[in-house]
C-alpha positions, 0 to 999 in steps of 0.5 A: 242369308239375312237378305233372304230372311228380310225379303221373306218378311217383306213378302209375308207383310205384303200378303198380310196387308192384302188379306187384311185389306180384302177382309176390310173391303168385304166387311162393308159389302152386303153378303148375298150368300155362301158357296155350299157346293162346287166342283171343277173350275169356279171363279168369283169377281168383285170388280169384273176385272180380277177373278179369284178361285171360288172355295167351299164356304166362301161368302158371295157379296152383292154385286159379285159375278160368278162363272163356271168353266166346262164340267164345273158346277156351283151351288150358292145358298142365299141368306134367306135359304134360297138355293141357286145352282149353276151348271157348267159354262154359266155366268151370273151376277148377284145384282141385288141381295138385300135380305133383312127382317123387314123384307127382301129384294133380290135380283140375279142376272144370268148372262149365259148358261143354266141355273136352277133355283129352289127359292124360299117362299115370299111372304110379304107383298113388298118382297121382290125376287127376280131373275133376269137375262138379256131376253126375259125377267121372271118374278117368283113367289117361292118355287123350283124352276130353271133358267137356260139362256144363250144369244138367241133365247131364254127358256124358263121351266117351272117344276113347282110353284108359279113364276110371272114372266115378261120380256126385257123389252117391257121391263117396267111390266108389273107381275100379276098377283100370285096364284096357287096351284095344286096340280098341273093343268093343260095349257095351249100349245106354242103361241108366238105373239106380236110386239105388245106388252105382256105378263105371262104366268107360268105354272108348275110343269110348264115352260116358256121360251122368250126371244130377243124380239119379245115373242114367246112360246109357252107349253107343258113340260115333257116329263120324259125329256126332263128325266133324261136331262142329267142336269135336271136329275142332279138338281132333283137329287140335290133338292131331296138332300137339302129339303130334308135338312 
């Protein structure tokens, strides 16, 4: 009996030490945001090797990776109020999340799957907010849009605002100045391009698809198909709730 009690105390002490070490390790890391909604199986890794179950109100730190399994979703609210949602079978990393009173620099990397962003407006010219994939980069100024990526292509669909996009082959490209838009305007049909450097502005109700060769197709969003997409409908409903708060 005494031996069992001793083993229990040792186990408890180890658990407390591990918990304290974890808290101490997190204390020196930049907080990127907080998990504000989740369903199903969602996992977080600090070091790309050990994965822990995500939980509601859990802090996400700069450098953390998050993945969702089948029939699972996750919502992370960044420190500036920007909302990032992940669909099932998605994998992303919070590469850089420096949000301060003097400005912010945010970079998210989506390896696979789908994300939806309801981004806060960027007020300073020195601020930077980018979403990257293996195929594309997009720089935003405050907008609602979604990014879908797989082994072959990346599709960026803008529902509100303006996004500057370019191929990762030309990652040094600089986005054009922000442009305001009051309503959707007609755009040219799908346009494959050659391997030349480009920056394309994608406005509300437009989408661009970029492949690994640096070619893109840009066109208007099909509203009927959009509203038939359950992932889109769910995000619109979530945005209506969060925008009212």
